[in-house]
N, C-alpha and C positions, 0 to 999 in steps of 0.2 A: 331105426329111424325111417316114418317114409320118404319120397321123396320132395327137393323144394322144383317152388318156383318163382321163376323169377322173371321183371318187366321191368326194363331200365334202359331209360331215353340216353342220346349217344354224349359223347361226353367232345369237348373242342379245347385246341391245345389255343389258338388263336387269343391274344392278346383282347380283343373288339369284337368279342361275334360269343352270343350265348348260348347255353349250354340247350340242349333239346329238351323236348314238354311229353309231358307222359298224364294224357286224355282220357278219360274212362264219361261219358256221358251214357246213360236209360234212355228210352225210345222215349219218341212224341205221340203226341194224341189227336187228331182236329175235337173232338167232343168227347174223348172218356179220358179217363185218370192217365199220365203218361206211366211211362218203364218205372220201376223201382229199381237204385242203385243200394248194393248192401255191400256189409265188407263181415268177415266172421272171421272166427281165430277159429282152431283148430279146439272139439272137446280133446277130453283124456275120463277113463272108467278108474282108475287109480293117484293120475298121476295131479299135478293141478293141469289147469284151461289154459291154453295158447293167448299170450300179452296181446296188444293192436298199439303199434310205437305208431305215431304221423310225428315228423319232424322236420322242420325246415330247410334250409340250408346253412353253411357256416361257410363266414365270411375272416379272411385275416386285415383286409383292411380294410373292410368296408364294413356294411352292417347287417347283418343278418338277413336271413329270409322269414317273412313274415307267414303265418298262419290264418288263413279268413276259410273261416264255418260260418255262411250265412241262408239263413232261411229265403223262400224266391217273393217277391211283393205279387199281390195280386192288383189288374184292374180294376175288377165288379165288384170282389168278396173280400173273404180274407184271407192273409198274407198267412205263408205256413207259418206255423209252432216248430219252435226249437225246446229240446230236452233233454235235460242231461240228469244221469240217475247210474246212481251205483247195484251193484245185486243185489239180494236177496241170499240168505244165508242159513243155515239149521243152527252154526253157533254165533255166527255176528255177521253183519252187513259188510260189507266194501264199503267205505273210506269216502270218501271226494273232497279232494284239494284244488283249492285255488289257490296261486300263489306265483306272484314278479319273480325274475330272476334277480339272481345279485349284480350289486355294481360297487365301483366303485369313485363313481361320484353320486351325486344324487339318487336316491329308490327310485326305482318305478311308480306306480299310480296302476289300480284295480278301481272299474268305475261300475254301479251295476246303479241304472234307471230306467224307469217305466217311461213307457213310449208316449209322444205328444199326439197329441193330438186336433186339428186344426178346427173341429166343430161343437165339439163333447169334452166330454169329463179327459184329463191326463189320466194313463194307466199308475194303477200301481204297484206300489213294491214292497212283499209281505216277507220275514224273516221267522220262522217259526221253529221251534223243536221238537222231538219225535215224543210219539206220543208211548208212554211203556205206561208197563203191568203196574210193576213199582211203584218207583219216581219218573216223571219227565223228565226228559232232556235238560238243559240249561242253556240261556242264547248268552255269549259273553263277547261285550264287543271292548276291546282295548287298546290305548294309543300305544305308540311304535315307544320303547325302549330305547334311553340314551347312556350312550357308553361315555360317555364323555363332562364337562359342567356343564353342558350346555340344557335345557328342559328336556323333558320327556315330551312329546306328541300328545297333545290336545285331543280330544270328544268335544265336538260338534252339536247339536244335535235343534234345528229350528226347522217352525213350520213352513209353506208356501206363501210367498204374496202376493199381490191380488192389483191390477193395473188401477181398478175401480171400486172393488169389494174390497170387504174385510180378507187379512189374511187368513190361513188357517190358524185352528187349535189349536194346541199339543196337549193329549192327555197321558197322565205317569200315573197307572191303579192296577192294584190284582188283579186277578180272577176269582170270582163268586166262589163262597163252599155248598155245594148244593144237597149232598145228604146228611153231612156231619163231618165238621172239624170245623177248625177256624179259617178265618182268609188271610190271604197273607200278609207279610206285614212292609212297609215299604220304609226305607233307610237310607239317610241321604247323610252324608262323612266324606269330612275329607282326609289324607292317609296320616297315618306317623310320622311323626320328625323324633332323635335325638341328637339334637345340634341347633337347631334354628324352628323358627315357629312352624308350626305349621297351619293346612291352608285355612282360610277362610270360606263360609257357606254367606253369602248373600242373598236374599230374595228382595226385588224388586220387580216397577211393572215397567212400563215405557211412557218415557213423556209426550205430553199431548201439547200442541201450540196454539188452537182452536178453544178445548174444552177441555173437559176433567180427565185425568191422568186413572188406569186402573187403580182400580182398588187392589187390598188385601184382604182378603176372610181366610182364616184358620178354624174351624170349628169342629166337636169331635161328631159322630151319628148318632144318629135316634135310635134310641132304645124302650120297643118297645115291654117288655112282664120282667125288667130290670133295672135300675139308678140309671142315671148320667152319665156317662165318660167324661175322664176328667181329661182336660188343657191343662198341661203343667211346659213351664218355660223357668226354665234354672240357668242361671251363670256360672265359669267353671269355676274348678277343684282343684286349690291349688296345696300338696301335701308338706311345702316347707315355704310358701310368702303364703299371701294376701289370698284370700277368694277371688274372683271378679265380679264386676258390680252388674247389676239392672236395673237400664240404665230404658223410661218411658220419655219418647218427646214430640214434641206436638208440631202442627206443618208452621213453617217459617210462609207473613203474607206481605203483602204493602199495606193489606191496610189492621187487620187484625193476625192472631195467630190465630190455631190449633188451638183446638180443647183435646184434653185425657180426662173422657169420661171411664168411667167405670160402673158398671151398670150391676 
């Protein structure tokens, strides 16, 4: 084994005194680029490469120490970028995990947010699964599981608001198929239950106080060289009782109710 190198600040036994700091700073420059500060673990030809562990201080009676990794700001140009990526590999690329610690009280939050802008557009937030020669990767978003008779965690996806303009749109679509094959399907369904009623699916637009509320349009796509596609609405099937009803209702009005038109 090669020799170890250790750098440690001094400790104190006094109850009201802080331990010593360790500060590593690269050199500054008046008009060029400032010096780099690099931290590398050791390499190995036949074994595993060395690991790098950054751990904040433990506390028995107060809060544990924080870890702050911050890219610097610029007074006249772009701020520094911050990149976290795992290493490439022949058999498997390294995994990248981000999770908050275990708690005896409420669990902690993980926040991902694009940057705010004072004069122009806000920053985007993009989550994309990996590309593959066979199948592409999957993006899975799940609410938290409950170990008791309480509800599981909810998933809320909503567009951004606006003080004076329209709120943002929301689009749910599959990618196009460019050479051969069908485009992907979109399935909206609730989970299965064994003893209670399964969840409902509600599709509705928002209310409007001074003009017409938003419409709901459902139609199949345009076909160029074949027959048009069907739009099918079916009520529920029952194996041991009556099937569900199919109900069409127009809207109520102060003067007249809306009509039901089948063209």
